[in-house]
N, C-alpha and C positions, 0 to 999 in steps of 0.2 A: 503453646502462640509458636516457642521459637523453634520447636521441635516440628511443628507442622509446615510452618516456613521452608525449615534447611531440607524437608523431605520434598517440596515444591519448587525449589532453586534445585536442588538434585537431580530431578524429574526432567525438567527445560534443561539442566545441561546436556543432558543424554540425552535427549529428543534432539538437541543439535547435536551432538555426536554421529547418530541415527541417518542425519539428514544428510549428510557428507557421506557418511557411509553405504547408503542406498546407493550410490551412484558406481560406488567400483561394483556390489553385489547383482546390480541391475543389468551393467553393463552389456551391450549386445541381446539383452532380452524384449527387442521394442516390435518383433512380430509378435510375440506374444501378446501385445494389448488384443483386445475385439473385435469386433468391424460387425454392423455400426458398436460406436464408441455411441457410449450415450452423455450426453454433453446437460448441464444447466447453468445459466449467466446470470448470475444477481448483480444487476445493475447495467441493465443490456443497451441504455441508450446516454448510455454515459462512452467518454472516449475507447477506454480500455473496453469494456463490450462490444459496441461498435466493429473495433477491431478485430475483434476476436469471431465474431459472426460474418465478419467478410473473410477470415482464412477458412473458416468451415464451411461457408460456401461455397469456394471454390474447389473445396473436393467432397459435395454434399451424399456422396452413396457411403461416406464413410464417418457418417454423426447424423446421431437421431437427437434433436433436439428435445428435452425433459420439461426444464420449465425456463420463461424468462422474466424476470422484475423489471417495473422501476418505480421512479418516487412518485412523480404527478407530469409525467410526460405520456400522456396518455394514449394521442395517436399516433406516435414512436412504435408505440410497443406494440400496440393492435396490430400497425403496419407492419413489424418484425417480426411477431409470431405467425401470421399469417404468411409471408414470407419463406418463415421458413420451418413451417410446420411443427412447429410447439404441441405438445400436450396439455401446455396450461400457460397461463398467462397471469400475471400477480402486479397489482396497481399500490403501490403503498399507501397512499393518500385513500380510504375505505368513502369518502365525495368522490370517488370517480369511478365507483364501482359501475352504478349504469350507466354511463358511456363506456367502459370498456367490454362489459356484456353483448350493448346493441354493437359495438366494433367489428364483434368478433362473434357476430350470429349468425346461423348456418355453416358456420366451419369444422365445425366437432369439437375447437379446443375450450377448453375448459377456462372459465375467466374467475379472477378470488382478486379481492382488497384485504386491506390494514397489517397490521404487524403477523398477527399468528396465521394468516396465510402468504407470508412471506417467510417467516418459519419455517411453516411445511413445506414448503416449493424448497428450501435450500435441503432439509432432510429426505427429498424423496429421493430412491437409489438409482443411482448414477456411477456412472467411469469418472466423471471430473466434472469437478464445479466449480468456475471461475465467479470469484470472490470480490466483485468490484465495485459495489454498493460505496460509495463516498461515503467517510465521517464516522461515526460511533455507532450511527445507525446499524451498519455492516455487522456488530459484532455478536449478534444473537442470531441472524442467518447465520452467517460464517461459525457461527458454532453449533447448531445444528447439521452442517453439514460433516463436518470433521467428524460428529457422534455417529456417524453414519458409516465413515473406514473410509473412505475415498479419497481419491485426489483432490489435493485443493491446491489450484494455479490463485495465488494471494498475490490481488493488486490493492486488499483493503491497508492499508499500516495502521489504522487504529486496531486493529488485532491484539499484536505486538505491541505496540507504544503504551498503549492505555489495558492493558489486559493480558501481557507477556505469559507469568506464568500462570494463569488459569487457563491460557489458549494451548498453551505448549504441554502442561499436564492433560490436558485432554485430547492432547494428536497422542500422547502418549498410551494412555488406555483403550483406546479407540485404534491406535495401528493408524489411523489414515497418515496420508503420504504430504506432507511441504511440499511445493516448491514456487518459488519468487519469483512474479511477474516483474514489480520494477528493473529500469536495466540495469540498477547499480547492484541490485542482491543478485537480480540473475549472471553476471557478468561474473561478478565474482562466483557465484555457485562454478558458472563453466571453468573457470581457472583452476579450480582446486581438484587436486590432480591425486586424492583422496590418501597420501602421504597421514601416515599422525598427526594429529594437532599440533603438536609437539615444536612441528617441524615448519611451523604458521608461524613467521615474524609478526607481521603484522599486513591486513588488508585496507585498501586506498580505494576511497569512494573518489570519483570528480564531481564535480556540480560546473555545472555552466556560468555559474556568475548570473543569469538571468537578466532582466531588460538594465538590471540598473548598476552593474558592477563598476560602471567608470564614472557615475555618477557623484555628485557631492554629497554631504549632506544637508547643506540649503538646498539644493535640487530633489532631494528625495523628502523634503519635506512637505514637495510641492507635488509630487509623485497624485497622477491619479488612477483610477482602476482599469480607465481602458489603455495605461501605458503599464500599468501591471500586469496585464494580463497577457499581453502582448510578446509571448514567448521568443528570442530568438533563432531557436531548433525546433522545439516541438511542439504537437499540438497538445492542450491539455484541457480542464478543465479550467473554471473560473478560482475555485479553490485553490487547485492543488496549483498555480498558475502565478497566484499571490505570496503560496508556499515557497515556491522558487523563486522570487520574487526579494522575499524576505532572508531567504536562506535555512527558516525553518523545516523546508522539505530534505534539508540535506541531512541537519538535526535528529529528524523523524527518524529518515533510510540509518541513521548510525546507532538511536534504540532498537531497528527492527533489526541491522546486522548481530546486534550483538546476540539479541535474543536465536537468529538465523542460523550461525557459526559459530564453529568451537575455539573462540577467542573472548578475552576480557578487554574490558571499554578500550585501556592504553593500548588496544595492539588496533584503536580503529582510529584511520587517519580521512580526513577531506582535503584534495587539493580542485583549487579552481579550474578547469580546463577550460575556456571557451567554446571550443570546435565541438565540443557531445562526440567525438568521435571514439576515444579509450573509456570506457562507461567504469571500470574496474580495475583493479592490481591487487593480484597476492605474493607478498615479497617473503620468499622461503629461507630459510636460514642461512643456506649454501649460499644469496646471494641474486638468486633467479628470480627473478620477476616475471611474472606470469600474469598477462594482462587480454581481455576482450575486447575487439574494437569492432565497431558495425559503423553504417549511418544513424541517425536519428531518428528512429522510428519505431513504436513500439509495436509495431507488430513482428519484429524481430524475438525481443524475451517472450511473446504471447505465445510465437510458435512454437521457440523449446520448451516451455511448459505444458502446451500441448501433445506437443510430439516424443517425450525426453521418455527412456535413454536413446529413440535415436531423432529424426530431427523430419521436418517437413518442409517444402515449397513455400516462400514467401513473396511475395511479389512488392519488394523493398529495392530501392535505387543501392546495386552495387560501390563498396568504399575504392575510391581510387587515389590513395597516396600522392602520386603523382601529380595528381590533379591539385588534391590536398595541398601539398609543398609541406607546411608547418604544421606542426601541433603545437601547441605553449600550456604553458602550465602555473599556476603563479597559489599564493598563499591566501588562502578566507580573510579578507579585514575583519574581523569581532569587532568593530567599533563603529563602522558604519553599521553590520552587520549582524547586529549583538542575538539575531532568536538561533545560532549555531551554537555560541556561547549558553545559552538556556536551556539547551537538550542536553549537551554536556554534563551541563551542574545537576540535571532531572536524573538522568542516569546515574549520576554520582550518588546523590542522594537517596535512589532507590527508594522499592515503597511505592506508595502513591504518585510521588511524583510527577513523575510521565504521567500519569492519567491524569494530573489536574493541566499540566503545560496544553496537551493535545486540547482537553475542553478548552480552556481560555483561549486558546490559540481560535479554534472553530469558533467561536464568536468574537472575537477579536476581526477577523478577516469575512466575518459575514455584515460589521459594523462599516471598515474601510467600504468591502463591494459596497454596500447601501450610501456610502458619502454624508456617514456620521464621525469618521474617525481619521484622521490622518495615518499616512503609511507608516512613521516610523512611528506614531503610536501602538502602532499593534503591538511589538515585543514591549512597550512600556506596560501596555495591557496585564501581557502574560504574566511578565518578570514580579508587579505588585500581585498580581490573585498567588503566584506561587507564596510567596511572602505569605500575605496572611492565612492563605491556607495552611503554611506550616507553624508561623503564629497560632491558628486555634484547632493544632494539635493533627489532622485530617491525611496527614502521611504514612498513616502507619499503612503495609501491606495489605490491600486486597485480597482474602481467598477464593471469593466466589465471584462468578457473572454479574450478581445481584451488589453486590459489594461493590466493584466494577463500575457498576452505573449512579450507584446510590453516590463516590463520590465522585463520577462525571457531572451528574446534576447540583450537586451541592456547590463544587470547583463553577459551575456554568451560572451558579445565581450569582454569586462573589463575583465574575470575572461579567456579571451585568450588573450590577452594583456601580461597579469602577466605570462601566460607559455610560450608566448613566450620569455621574458626575463629569464626564468628559462632554457628552453632546453641549 
């Protein structure tokens, strides 16, 4: 067992080094990308999916849409498939297959439904797969895309948080190329200058602090879903917006960054930056700090992942530093926002702890959005789920995706039991 885990960790670290090194090897090769480029968008009706389609529609001659997927938003999925002339549209909920097929009748666009269809769509030949399915539901489809050896523009956190070593081992085996889409990871990727990993002192990810940055604990206890999803800077879906409000989003990003970049956990830092202009900084051993700046618009990092190693035009607001005037930074408050601490502790525990963390958080956030759980209780449920799973011996390193999913399911049941007692 130990030998297998050591091999998986070694492959994961080598993949992280390869992801950084490929920036140097591929510099200046943007014109080698084929035209038109074949793209599939997993999670097409979410904010990242819609932004991706907005970008490629502006230069449609350069893009051919292979597959679009959605979970339940069948009307929008069908409309997007028609607009972008997709080859295939897949709805996750199999009960909606009939409606999707009817909406696409006469278009020549194939319709399919259910998890096997999502996996098949992800595995279709494409030059780029935008992996933007939110939550653990994105694990199997994204892994199917990895196995075809293509470029993966990764917007699904759970692939690295819940299944980091398994996912990176699959990347190494297939030769697929991984590019981060999260604004912070894209920023760090852009600020890495291709030097040897030992020249990196640390990577700093920024957090806006969310809508509750200056709220007291008493105020946080009364926070509503409407207040939590009203992010001051970014336009995101409800789940990610709540994660931003608890700072769990930044904790998950720390775990992602550990797998993406050639650094150790202790070299990853978070600072609160309310303006969301500086997205990440890389500090080097000579004292240099390289930062990536831009207005808070997901189309910028999405465009970078689509065009890399070149760049493409994006219709985003241009940064005016004179108008901005001041950029401020502060340390995160781990007392009012313990989720960031829990994520770091999960990374330190290793094994299946990040898988459990993510599963419990998804369940707790869903309960909060349904008004069955208080805002401060989200982190409490996550922490108690981690503790119970550790006492039950459930935190051993999963070696396969099926093992990851088994742990995910077991952790969710522990979290649901806690939620039932809290309601």
